PABA-83544 format. One record per atom (N, C-alpha, C): residue in three letters; x, y, z. Coordinates in steps of 0.001 Angstrom, whole numbers, padded with zeros to 6 digits, always signed. Example, Ala and Ser with C-alpha at 12.3 -4.5 7.8 and 13.67 -1.06 7.14 Angstrom:
# PABA-83544
Ala+013190-005690+007800;Ala+012300-004500+007800;Ala+013200-003300+007800;Ser+012850-002250+007080;Ser+013670-001060+007140;Ser+012900+000030+007870;
# end
This chain:
# PABA-83544
Unk-038605+043173-002506;Unk-037643+044202-002380;Unk-036288+043754-002667;Unk-036522+042787-003588;Unk-035037+042350-004698;Unk-035127+043519-005755;Unk-036378+043816-006026;Unk-035980+044604-006972;Unk-035562+045931-007012;Unk-035870+047200-005339;Unk-034920+048075-004971;Unk-034038+048004-003900;Unk-033301+046873-003719;Unk-032154+046568-003278;Unk-031234+045960-003589;Unk-029631+045842-003752;Unk-028317+045921-004021;Unk-028584+044175-003786;Unk-028490+043410-002558;Unk-029258+042222-002241;Unk-030097+041999-000912;Unk-030165+041145-000713;Unk-031231+040517-000142;Unk-030496+039348-000132;Unk-030627+038824+001717;Unk-030331+037338+002165;Unk-031666+037441+003936;Unk-031509+036172+003906;Unk-032457+035272+004802;Unk-031241+034274+005739;Unk-031029+035170+006850;Unk-030191+034426+007637;Unk-030449+033009+008301;Unk-030047+032584+009135;Unk-029694+031997+010175;Unk-031363+031454+010450;Unk-031536+032596+011121;Unk-032290+032643+012243;Unk-033556+032745+011243;Unk-033784+033270+010048;Unk-034947+033797+008697;Unk-034907+034936+008798;Unk-033896+035664+009449;Unk-034214+037374+009169;Unk-034079+037586+007851;Unk-034944+038764+007023;Unk-034882+038961+005888;Unk-034131+040225+005912;Unk-032687+040237+005536;Unk-032279+041809+005376;Unk-031400+042021+003920;Unk-032376+043196+003677;Unk-032119+043936+002403;Unk-031362+045315+002073;Unk-030023+045287+001413;Unk-029155+045963+001588;Unk-028612+046819+000283;Unk-029404+048628+000827;Unk-028926+049409-000456;Unk-028281+050640-000617;Unk-027466+050151-001127;Unk-026216+051274-001591;Unk-026699+052411-001358;Unk-025887+053450-000318;Unk-025986+054863-000614;Unk-025336+055042-002087;Unk-025525+056868-002667;Unk-025013+057025-003338;Unk-024089+058331-003314;Unk-023727+057956-002212;Unk-022623+058639-001613;Unk-020867+057842-001713;Unk-021438+057024-001276;Unk-019629+055792-001177;Unk-019868+055944+000553;Unk-019843+056064+001445;Unk-020019+056491+002880;Unk-019466+055434+003226;Unk-018963+055005+004515;Unk-018815+054306+005410;Unk-019976+054243+006316;Unk-020483+055539+006733;Unk-021319+054970+008001;Unk-023129+053849+007415;Unk-023957+053504+007971;Unk-024576+053008+007470;Unk-025716+052952+008693;Unk-027078+052912+008179;Unk-028441+053340+009113;Unk-028454+051736+008671;Unk-029086+050872+010026;Unk-030540+049745+010250;Unk-031802+049760+009955;Unk-032491+050173+009430;Unk-033815+050210+009665;Unk-034770+048891+010114;Unk-034710+048245+011580;Unk-035530+046982+011601;Unk-037021+046981+011738;Unk-037835+046010+011547;Unk-039630+046443+011572;Unk-039681+044090+011828;Unk-040466+043758+012725;Unk-040445+042409+013442;Unk-041065+042047+012095;Unk-041681+041117+011699;Unk-042213+040127+010769;Unk-043238+039063+011279;Unk-042714+038768+012830;Unk-043856+037898+013132;Unk-044343+038921+014409;Unk-046067+037714+014414;Unk-046775+037905+015295;Unk-047133+037220+016298;Unk-048160+037715+017171;Unk-048820+036311+018363;Unk-049450+035892+018447;Unk-049322+034822+018866;Unk-050620+033496+018143;Unk-050259+032637+019400;Unk-050370+031144+018950;Unk-050606+029877+019410;Unk-050006+029128+019485;Unk-049441+027798+019761;Unk-048415+026731+019064;Unk-049306+025461+020639;Unk-049307+024870+019376;Unk-050630+023293+019609;Unk-049583+022769+020570;Unk-050185+022685+021726;Unk-049604+021861+023092;Unk-049931+020313+023433;Unk-051173+020389+022888;Unk-051907+018641+023058;Unk-053202+018976+021973;Unk-053632+017323+022061;Unk-054649+017204+020862;Unk-055584+015850+022010;Unk-056930+016636+022852;Unk-057694+015832+023709;Unk-058290+014522+022919;Unk-058899+013361+023724;Unk-059291+012895+023140;Unk-060354+012691+022010;Unk-061372+013868+022423;Unk-062364+014419+021990;Unk-062142+014797+020368;Unk-060694+015543+020399;Unk-060428+016368+019424;Unk-060265+017110+019165;Unk-060431+018154+020033;Unk-060074+019341+020905;Unk-058435+019748+021103;Unk-058316+020821+021040;Unk-056809+021519+020104;Unk-056446+021903+021563;Unk-055253+021794+022617;Unk-055211+022583+023740;Unk-053442+023978+022992;Unk-053439+024390+023035;Unk-052293+025348+023323;Unk-051755+026539+024195;Unk-050508+026973+023728;Unk-050034+028370+024408;Unk-049973+029575+023951;Unk-049893+030269+024304;Unk-049601+031360+023914;Unk-048348+031584+023469;Unk-047836+032430+022412;Unk-046827+032702+021459;Unk-046547+034772+021369;Unk-046201+034815+022981;Unk-046366+036758+022806;Unk-047159+037223+023685;Unk-047531+038096+024211;Unk-048174+038638+025088;Unk-049815+038701+024565;Unk-050661+037523+025010;Unk-052339+038092+024996;Unk-052792+037778+025503;Unk-053531+039249+025640;Unk-054468+039221+026644;Unk-055916+038122+026833;Unk-055688+037246+027999;Unk-057159+036007+027396;Unk-058397+036446+027430;Unk-058754+037614+028015;Unk-060728+038200+028267;Unk-060712+038441+026421;Unk-059864+038653+025667;Unk-060122+039206+023902;Unk-060794+037895+023107;Unk-059591+036403+023999;Unk-059724+035555+022484;Unk-061056+034591+022322;Unk-061797+034351+023560;Unk-062752+033290+023304;Unk-063735+033569+021828;Unk-063870+032326+021090;Unk-064638+032658+020394;Unk-064355+033567+019131;Unk-063552+033550+019056;Unk-062364+034128+017861;Unk-062191+032923+016798;Unk-061878+032948+015651;Unk-061329+031955+014792;Unk-060112+032452+014830;Unk-059769+031134+013889;Unk-058169+031146+014299;Unk-058311+029800+012917;Unk-057197+029907+012141;Unk-055963+029084+011161;Unk-055165+028056+011597;Unk-054925+027480+011846;Unk-054033+025781+012229;Unk-053139+025760+011339;Unk-052017+025352+011839;Unk-050906+024230+011292;Unk-050862+025119+009469;Unk-050081+024347+008751;Unk-049873+025205+007370;Unk-051109+024866+006180;Unk-051883+024024+006911;Unk-053204+023588+005923;Unk-053664+024951+005663;Unk-053820+025714+007127;Unk-054867+026933+007992;Unk-056104+026651+007929;Unk-056186+025212+008325;Unk-057334+024645+009190;Unk-058133+025375+009762;Unk-059376+026051+009472;Unk-060096+026510+010307;Unk-060303+026238+011973;Unk-060588+027108+012611;Unk-061210+026971+014127;Unk-061232+027889+014921;Unk-062660+027218+016171;Unk-062688+029046+017031;Unk-061889+028486+018368;Unk-061758+029541+019440;Unk-061365+029374+020528;Unk-062673+029284+021157;Unk-062512+028416+021692;Unk-063916+027413+023463;Unk-063022+027976+024593;Unk-063989+027499+025516;Unk-063740+027321+026983;Unk-064326+026642+027317;Unk-063989+026038+028490;Unk-064658+025693+029518;Unk-065807+026104+030354;Unk-067216+025505+029905;Unk-068231+026272+030619;Unk-067730+026423+032266;Unk-068219+027865+032433;Unk-068171+027854+033761;Unk-069497+026977+034787;Unk-069160+027240+036305;Unk-069637+026122+037245;Unk-070835+027586+037080;Unk-072127+027559+037476;Unk-073179+028347+037735;Unk-072533+028364+039769;Unk-071355+029321+039234;Unk-071351+030686+040959;Unk-070886+031524+039838;Unk-071425+032198+040214;Unk-071196+034257+039814;Unk-069934+034713+039751;Unk-068892+034355+041060;Unk-067500+034521+040928;Unk-066320+033872+039808;Unk-067064+033058+039112;Unk-066531+032235+038479;Unk-066961+032206+037162;Unk-067682+033210+036783;Unk-069025+033330+035893;Unk-067787+035057+035541;Unk-067879+035653+035834;Unk-066842+036806+036265;Unk-065172+036460+036502;Unk-064811+035194+036551;Unk-063601+035500+036589;Unk-062778+035748+034797;Unk-061888+035903+034378;Unk-060976+035595+034186;Unk-060418+034098+033567;Unk-060963+033841+032372;Unk-060338+032389+032180;Unk-058797+032040+031945;Unk-058395+030792+032673;Unk-057388+030903+032575;Unk-056643+030358+030683;Unk-055735+029587+030474;Unk-054756+029056+029267;Unk-055634+027520+029601;Unk-055752+027200+030845;Unk-055374+025702+030752;Unk-057635+025363+030442;Unk-057675+026613+030497;Unk-059534+026582+030583;Unk-059864+026051+029367;Unk-058639+026744+027617;Unk-059481+027763+027032;Unk-058626+025978+025822;Unk-059924+025848+024572;Unk-059106+025291+023507;Unk-059330+025211+022275;Unk-058780+025080+021709;Unk-059363+025397+019355;Unk-060483+023713+019102;Unk-061101+024383+018753;Unk-062203+023406+017959;Unk-062895+023174+016444;Unk-061751+022165+016338;Unk-061736+022831+014653;Unk-062839+021723+014140;Unk-063306+021166+014644;Unk-064536+020236+014390;Unk-064184+018743+013943;Unk-063248+018294+014505;Unk-063242+017062+014856;Unk-063946+016320+015356;Unk-064872+015198+015335;Unk-064726+014091+015872;Unk-064274+013853+017285;Unk-063328+013369+016585;Unk-062418+012540+017882;Unk-060462+012960+017573;Unk-059992+012844+018399;Unk-058370+012668+018235;Unk-057776+012224+016951;Unk-058415+011204+017123;Unk-057747+010578+015108;Unk-057983+011624+014296;Unk-059139+011866+013920;Unk-059387+012854+012763;Unk-059311+013709+013134;Unk-058773+014720+014423;Unk-057732+016147+014222;Unk-056178+016036+014168;Unk-055686+014710+014580;Unk-054766+014296+013984;Unk-053743+013892+012346;Unk-055246+014167+011660;Unk-054565+014214+010348;Unk-054407+015322+009453;Unk-054728+016041+010433;Unk-054637+017484+009884;Unk-053800+018702+010871;Unk-053550+018320+011902;Unk-053030+018535+013120;Unk-051725+018606+013941;Unk-050435+018837+014028;Unk-049661+017973+014730;Unk-049020+018917+016454;Unk-048562+018568+016974;Unk-047915+018871+017850;Unk-047109+019902+017301;Unk-046895+020718+017862;Unk-046215+021952+017887;Unk-046105+022674+016179;Unk-047340+022482+015596;Unk-048252+023999+015058;Unk-048708+025141+015300;Unk-048752+026123+014303;Unk-048286+027223+015239;Unk-050562+027306+014634;Unk-050964+028518+015178;Unk-051931+028943+015051;Unk-052052+030389+015293;Unk-053402+031115+014109;Unk-052530+032601+014667;Unk-054649+032848+014454;Unk-054647+034391+014897;Unk-056108+034512+014667;Unk-056037+035221+013014;Unk-057880+034804+012619;Unk-058142+035179+011199;Unk-059568+035904+011260;Unk-058958+037034+011254;Unk-059519+037746+011238;Unk-059189+039298+009235;Unk-060148+039688+008960;Unk-059809+040815+007738;Unk-059841+041732+007615;Unk-058558+042103+006807;Unk-058451+043228+007228;Unk-059287+044732+006308;Unk-060332+045681+007152;Unk-061260+046203+007282;Unk-060647+047766+007023;Unk-061084+049056+006374;Unk-061022+050553+006743;Unk-062293+050708+007071;Unk-061874+051661+008171;Unk-063580+052326+008220;Unk-063291+053544+009322;Unk-064643+054046+009584;Unk-064111+055741+009906;Unk-063653+056500+008985;Unk-062775+057477+009382;Unk-062103+058707+008306;Unk-061191+057988+007655;Unk-059924+056988+008387;Unk-059128+056928+008211;Unk-058336+055740+008925;Unk-059376+054977+009556;Unk-058825+054075+010472;Unk-058840+052589+009452;Unk-057776+051872+009801;Unk-057663+050175+008997;Unk-058041+049308+010749;Unk-058350+047826+010254;Unk-058566+047140+011645;Unk-058000+045797+010720;Unk-057356+045508+011365;Unk-056586+043941+010967;Unk-056006+043309+012461;Unk-055987+041656+012241;Unk-054585+041574+013109;Unk-053494+041822+011993;Unk-052372+041359+013234;Unk-050868+041563+013058;Unk-050342+043025+013073;Unk-050751+044204+012911;Unk-050817+045103+012694;Unk-049326+046096+013204;Unk-049198+044937+014414;Unk-047878+044848+014965;Unk-046936+043330+014604;Unk-046790+043794+013819;Unk-046159+044447+013060;Unk-045993+044813+011424;Unk-046826+044129+010902;Unk-047455+044211+009615;Unk-047154+045602+009486;Unk-047150+047097+009813;Unk-047416+048704+009528;Unk-045786+048329+009693;Unk-044999+048302+010258;Unk-043544+048591+010089;Unk-042888+047951+009077;Unk-043584+047132+008411;Unk-043457+046015+007633;Unk-043366+046913+005717;Unk-044917+047478+006109;Unk-044604+048614+005386;Unk-044160+049679+004874;Unk-044246+049707+006322;Unk-042932+051130+005959;Unk-041379+051180+005295;Unk-041200+050131+005838;Unk-039711+049545+005546;Unk-040346+049446+003266;Unk-040530+049053+003291;Unk-041076+048679+001597;Unk-041158+050241+001632;Unk-041831+051092+002053;Unk-042093+052370+001045;Unk-040568+052979+001294;Unk-040606+052496+001997;Unk-038920+053868+002268;Unk-037959+052695+001243;Unk-037996+051804+000906;Unk-037048+051349-000196;Unk-037208+051213-001652;Unk-038265+052199-001802;Unk-038304+052646-003624;Unk-037659+053899-003808;Unk-036455+054929-002529;Unk-036031+056050-003054;Unk-034828+055273-002926;Unk-033760+056894-002880;Unk-031446+056250-003282;Unk-032104+057369-001383;Unk-030805+056950-000856;Unk-030074+057759+000019;Unk-028604+057371+000159;Unk-027694+058908+000336;Unk-026692+058677+000472;Unk-025984+057886+001347;Unk-026679+057782+002632;Unk-025810+056363+003055;Unk-026309+055086+003007;Unk-025600+054210+003404;Unk-025860+052637+002596;Unk-027091+052606+004221;Unk-028502+052212+003440;Unk-029348+051003+004390;Unk-029218+049653+004531;Unk-029863+049704+005465;Unk-030014+047883+005839;Unk-031882+047728+006261;Unk-032341+047467+005264;Unk-033645+047197+005339;Unk-034145+046061+006024;Unk-033998+046046+007647;Unk-033977+043859+008152;Unk-034882+044416+008511;Unk-036163+043087+008167;Unk-037445+042797+008806;Unk-036685+041110+009229;Unk-037105+041415+010728;Unk-036945+040598+011869;Unk-037976+039292+012723;Unk-037222+038383+013083;Unk-037748+037156+013679;Unk-038279+037107+015153;Unk-038901+036843+015441;Unk-038703+036639+016640;Unk-039155+037257+018012;Unk-039334+038686+017094;Unk-039669+039617+018669;Unk-040279+039412+019656;Unk-041346+038642+019080;Unk-042791+038407+020476;Unk-042560+037765+021553;Unk-041217+037585+021234;Unk-040939+036115+022069;Unk-039421+036195+022425;Unk-039071+037044+022953;Unk-037613+038128+023633;Unk-036866+038702+022139;Unk-037361+038975+021361;Unk-036879+040418+020585;Unk-034853+038970+019933;Unk-035097+037956+019737;Unk-033956+037617+019133;Unk-033490+037502+017824;Unk-034191+037460+016987;Unk-033603+037664+015813;Unk-032855+038700+015027;Unk-033054+040373+015940;Unk-032706+041295+016114;Unk-031791+041178+016196;Unk-031342+040537+017228;Unk-029894+040263+018054;Unk-028801+040274+016964;Unk-029346+038896+015893;Unk-028610+038581+015182;Unk-028394+039181+014003;Unk-029033+039798+013662;Unk-029301+040354+012292;Unk-028640+041816+012704;Unk-028770+042378+013954;Unk-027457+043674+014022;Unk-025749+043052+014294;Unk-026081+042043+014716;Unk-024470+041694+014094;Unk-023985+041015+012930;Unk-024937+040959+012436;Unk-024883+041072+011056;Unk-024293+042020+009797;Unk-024957+042970+010469;Unk-024795+043946+009740;Unk-024351+045392+010475;Unk-024000+045464+011766;Unk-023020+046481+013060;Unk-022925+047670+012015;Unk-024591+048249+011589;Unk-024501+049692+011297;Unk-023561+050420+012581;Unk-023716+051926+012070;Unk-023541+053129+013044;Unk-024265+053195+013533;Unk-025671+052919+013272;Unk-027537+053440+013919;Unk-028078+052146+013535;Unk-029271+052576+014496;Unk-030168+051902+013989;Unk-031772+052551+014389;Unk-032723+051962+013952;Unk-034183+052785+013840;Unk-034884+051656+014217;Unk-035892+051330+014833;Unk-036763+050282+015164;Unk-037753+051178+014306;Unk-038981+050768+013693;Unk-039816+050740+012857;Unk-040908+050302+013443;Unk-041557+050259+014570;Unk-042611+049388+015253;Unk-044087+050347+015525;Unk-045073+049511+016214;Unk-046076+049506+016896;Unk-046051+049929+018299;Unk-047278+050460+018199;Unk-047097+051024+020186;Unk-048763+050973+020881;Unk-048702+050559+022424;Unk-050010+050496+022298;Unk-050672+051989+022712;Unk-051599+051796+022018;Unk-052636+053226+022086;Unk-053965+052765+023550;Unk-053917+054112+024298;Unk-054961+053442+025175;Unk-055888+054198+025575;Unk-056052+055589+024336;Unk-057363+056904+024779;Unk-058108+056404+024294;Unk-059368+055232+024884;Unk-060473+054807+024657;Unk-061259+054966+026350;Unk-062325+055034+026327;Unk-063416+055471+027484;Unk-062626+054219+028682;Unk-062888+054554+029826;Unk-061964+054025+031434;Unk-060253+054306+031471;Unk-059976+055089+030420;Unk-058520+055354+030904;Unk-058118+057074+030916;Unk-057336+057831+031967;Unk-057071+058926+032601;Unk-056434+059413+031132;Unk-056870+060800+031088;Unk-056061+061311+029793;Unk-054243+061111+030109;Unk-053984+061299+031454;Unk-052799+061155+031503;Unk-051891+059977+031478;Unk-053088+058985+031639;Unk-051860+057801+031345;Unk-052373+057177+029912;Unk-052795+058033+029289;Unk-052672+057580+027864;Unk-050877+057415+027158;Unk-051228+056038+026978;Unk-049350+055829+026606;Unk-049367+056590+024975;Unk-050142+056797+024090;Unk-049888+057352+023206;Unk-051488+057458+022346;Unk-051972+058171+021161;Unk-053458+058752+020925;Unk-052994+058393+019238;Unk-054709+058577+018891;Unk-054815+057645+017362;Unk-054846+059130+016874;Unk-054101+059785+015545;Unk-054453+060410+015340;Unk-053734+061651+015088;Unk-052677+061160+016054;Unk-051933+062469+016426;Unk-050714+062864+016676;Unk-049583+061699+015169;Unk-048824+061240+014743;Unk-047875+060410+015415;Unk-046646+060073+015145;Unk-045777+058630+015123;Unk-045279+059114+016756;Unk-045353+057965+017493;Unk-044415+058087+018711;Unk-043307+057649+018321;Unk-042530+058560+019213;Unk-041351+058551+019641;Unk-040729+058004+020934;Unk-039881+057216+020851;Unk-039615+056726+022203;Unk-038868+056892+022798;Unk-038680+057448+024350;Unk-037000+058535+025404;Unk-036650+057153+025473;Unk-037537+055576+026575;Unk-036997+054527+026794;Unk-038283+053725+027196;Unk-037552+052847+027158;Unk-038839+051475+028079;Unk-037726+050382+028765;Unk-038569+049401+029027;Unk-038397+048448+029688;Unk-036846+048012+029237;Unk-036311+047685+027704;Unk-035442+047591+027773;Unk-034037+048123+026974;Unk-034339+049274+026570;Unk-033605+050543+025984;Unk-033983+051454+026215;Unk-033041+052496+025795;Unk-033272+053804+026673;Unk-032463+054833+025025;Unk-033163+055296+024247;Unk-033201+055658+023423;Unk-031925+056581+022667;Unk-031137+056378+022007;Unk-030126+057020+021808;Unk-030611+059248+021625;Unk-030036+059664+022277;Unk-030989+061241+022614;Unk-030519+061950+021148;Unk-029114+061696+020634;Unk-028993+062075+018905;Unk-030262+061516+017975;Unk-030601+060147+018414;Unk-031149+060130+016853;Unk-032784+060914+017995;Unk-033476+061028+018843;Unk-034242+061088+019344;Unk-034504+062729+019018;Unk-033789+063073+018964;Unk-033756+064928+019169;Unk-033958+065343+017523;Unk-033371+064085+016608;Unk-033490+063878+014761;Unk-034740+063911+014923;Unk-035590+063060+014855;Unk-036955+062607+014448;Unk-037696+063851+015163;Unk-037108+064710+016199;Unk-038723+065533+016679;Unk-037869+066758+015880;Unk-036482+067117+015375;Unk-036443+068190+014740;Unk-036887+067648+013089;Unk-036830+066708+012508;Unk-037378+066131+011054;Unk-038628+066574+011108;Unk-039694+066125+012198;Unk-040809+066229+012563;Unk-041434+067856+012408;Unk-040302+068339+012998;Unk-040997+070246+013290;Unk-040999+070565+011513;Unk-039512+070260+011027;Unk-039016+071141+009759;Unk-040254+070128+009033;Unk-040792+069573+008799;Unk-041745+069520+007706;Unk-043262+069267+008185;Unk-043784+069576+009004;Unk-045036+069737+009761;Unk-045652+068747+009608;Unk-044876+067414+010569;Unk-045230+066561+010233;Unk-045482+065736+011823;Unk-046778+065427+012134;Unk-047856+065054+013674;Unk-046507+064201+013993;Unk-046373+064497+015745;Unk-045020+063629+016019;Unk-046253+063187+017541;Unk-045254+062448+018584;Unk-045967+062453+020016;Unk-044764+061855+020802;Unk-044603+061824+022070;Unk-043464+061218+022308;Unk-044623+059867+023150;Unk-043652+058993+023072;Unk-044875+057479+023568;Unk-044236+057779+025421;Unk-045985+057502+025751;Unk-045776+058376+027462;Unk-045466+057658+028591;Unk-045707+056055+028001;Unk-045797+054998+029088;Unk-043652+054163+029097;Unk-043433+053608+029752;Unk-042111+053087+029720;Unk-041924+051804+029791;Unk-043494+051083+029797;Unk-043495+049571+029905;Unk-043140+048880+028415;Unk-043050+047525+028360;Unk-043142+047143+027183;Unk-041254+047041+026820;Unk-041072+046677+024974;Unk-039846+046711+024674;Unk-039774+046352+023384;Unk-038517+046042+022847;Unk-039123+046130+021070;Unk-037863+045443+020539;Unk-037155+045530+019479;Unk-036123+044861+019285;Unk-035319+046050+019227;Unk-034976+047120+019502;Unk-034254+048059+019907;Unk-033308+047248+021276;Unk-033884+046808+021863;Unk-033560+045878+023361;Unk-032244+045200+023506;Unk-032077+044587+022208;Unk-031336+043579+021691;Unk-029852+044649+020403;Unk-031024+044857+019655;Unk-029457+045663+018949;Unk-028641+046776+019258;Unk-029784+047901+020340;Unk-028278+048411+021207;Unk-027067+047879+021441;Unk-027115+046822+022181;Unk-026134+045947+022961;Unk-025392+045146+022151;Unk-025381+045010+020901;Unk-024644+044087+020094;Unk-023732+044881+020131;Unk-022722+044038+019786;Unk-021082+043580+019746;Unk-020445+045050+020295;Unk-020335+046269+020110;Unk-019840+047454+021405;Unk-021053+048009+021377;Unk-021894+047659+021057;Unk-022793+048873+020976;Unk-023441+049780+019971;Unk-024465+049483+019722;Unk-024789+050350+017873;Unk-026275+052234+018642;Unk-025431+052485+018551;Unk-026543+053783+019067;Unk-028542+053257+018059;Unk-029241+053374+019312;Unk-030476+052963+018647;Unk-031631+053912+018839;Unk-032792+054211+018037;Unk-033659+054716+018244;Unk-035059+053794+017998;Unk-036414+054473+018695;Unk-037358+053544+018530;Unk-038695+054578+017532;Unk-039314+054590+016602;Unk-040264+055484+016279;Unk-041959+054189+015777;Unk-043033+054731+016495;Unk-043566+053931+016514;Unk-045206+054122+015726;Unk-045777+053211+015298;Unk-047246+054092+014891;Unk-048232+053176+016042;Unk-049254+055001+016674;Unk-050249+054007+018020;Unk-050807+052513+017235;Unk-051085+051890+018189;Unk-052155+050870+017850;Unk-053015+050240+018995;Unk-054456+050791+018602;Unk-054987+050105+019608;Unk-054992+048219+019417;Unk-055466+048469+020506;Unk-056227+047143+020886;Unk-055131+045864+020251;Unk-053983+045978+020190;Unk-052548+045479+020250;Unk-052388+044176+020517;Unk-052073+042772+019696;Unk-051995+041861+020233;Unk-053482+041212+020632;Unk-053950+041452+019559;Unk-055670+041043+019662;Unk-055782+040423+018312;Unk-057142+040458+017634;Unk-057967+039687+016133;Unk-058540+041356+015697;Unk-058069+042031+016033;Unk-058398+043471+015637;Unk-058381+044503+015692;Unk-056621+044813+015831;Unk-055869+045885+016158;Unk-056366+047385+014998;Unk-056186+048122+015471;Unk-056550+049345+014935;Unk-055342+050591+014960;Unk-055436+050850+013719;Unk-054205+052027+013955;Unk-054522+053124+012315;Unk-054471+054073+012384;Unk-055037+055086+011667;Unk-053597+055242+010426;Unk-054508+055373+009173;Unk-053281+055360+008004;Unk-052547+057128+008057;Unk-053258+057983+008824;Unk-052642+059311+009142;Unk-050861+058835+009323;Unk-051555+057823+010940;Unk-050147+058203+011062;Unk-048959+057265+011207;Unk-049424+056513+010480;Unk-048235+054974+009028;Unk-048604+055768+008297;Unk-048489+057153+007384;Unk-048072+057824+006390;Unk-047254+058973+007199;Unk-047770+059499+008113;Unk-046894+060083+008826;Unk-045024+059774+009650;Unk-044958+058455+010548;Unk-044120+057658+010806;Unk-043116+057280+009397;Unk-043768+057215+008030;Unk-043067+056965+007108;Unk-042188+058123+006576;Unk-042740+059707+006252;Unk-042267+060470+006213;Unk-041282+060980+007121;Unk-041358+060577+008295;Unk-040746+061278+009475;Unk-038973+060927+008458;Unk-039287+059160+008712;Unk-038208+058493+008421;Unk-037467+059422+006970;Unk-038237+059067+005825;Unk-037860+059193+004646;Unk-036957+060585+005080;Unk-037742+061383+005279;Unk-036593+063514+005673;Unk-035794+063157+006090;Unk-035688+062210+007220;Unk-034220+062470+008037;Unk-033464+061328+007036;Unk-033805+060575+006760;Unk-032143+059851+006053;Unk-032393+060753+004139;Unk-033057+061611+003822;Unk-033104+062076+002781;Unk-032060+063822+003293;Unk-031990+064069+004493;Unk-031331+065051+004585;Unk-030210+064627+004892;Unk-029466+063250+004968;Unk-028101+063849+005744;Unk-027630+063186+004447;Unk-026336+064416+004649;Unk-026189+064458+002703;Unk-024727+064607+003531;Unk-024496+064293+004808;Unk-022768+064587+004842;Unk-022536+062846+005331;Unk-021312+062872+005283;Unk-020976+061515+005529;Unk-020547+061186+006845;Unk-020602+062255+008321;Unk-020528+061974+009636;Unk-022566+062386+009226;Unk-022769+061437+010589;Unk-024577+062005+011063;Unk-024495+063161+011678;Unk-025553+064158+010767;Unk-025980+065157+012233;Unk-025742+064972+013518;Unk-026478+064456+013631;Unk-026788+063643+015225;Unk-026042+062670+015961;
# end
């Protein structure tokens, strides 16, 4: 980012804030925010047998993590998530395991050996590989929100009329904490959060219950549990998509939240919107997104920023 921006800084929370000066000298600015952190696990204990106890960091569906590969700590020690064997009871066999039933097996023979490599408080993350499949899909861990970070790095290649702050935030998955300090640092006139969001267009879900659908374009949020999107920004995103023949959709559900929840409450309030890339199996070892939706999201933001040539925002 340093080669495309005027300044870069890492604040005390760990946010990376990259400033790109506009070419018109306008006072109004925009903050584009994408969080860098991902869901994972924190090591909370080591058993006498050398297994690692853990707590989840962020919203993880326990049903999908057993027998999955992980890496643990700064040395990226490989491990596998195991589960205490169920009793021979049909009800228990069908029950979703609790976090307390799970552990990470790193192949240690006992606690003494495990402690040579692992400390309490070490972070663990999914160990899965990026893959392209189908006609335009990608599979990887942490697409939430590496996709948003990728889009920001792409947008930094261009020059805009207004000053742009590319803010790569931290701790979104545990309460949108980094975005609060980043927004206070920047104090932009408007902000746009670039995210991924739940996509439920799979079997077993009624169409009217779909949050978003793959290959139907970037999802524009109206409201969620933590914020109500600025109507002017929503209208500008939709108008830009229509004018440039770029697919878009509205996010249909109002659950969840993202960095907009803290950004819009900063100081006297910041006009904030959210645009997201639909993502199947979000917060899992193998989340899935469409390259078409990723590119469409990038293009909507690019065209919106490039079309704003006057000092005052048109929206």
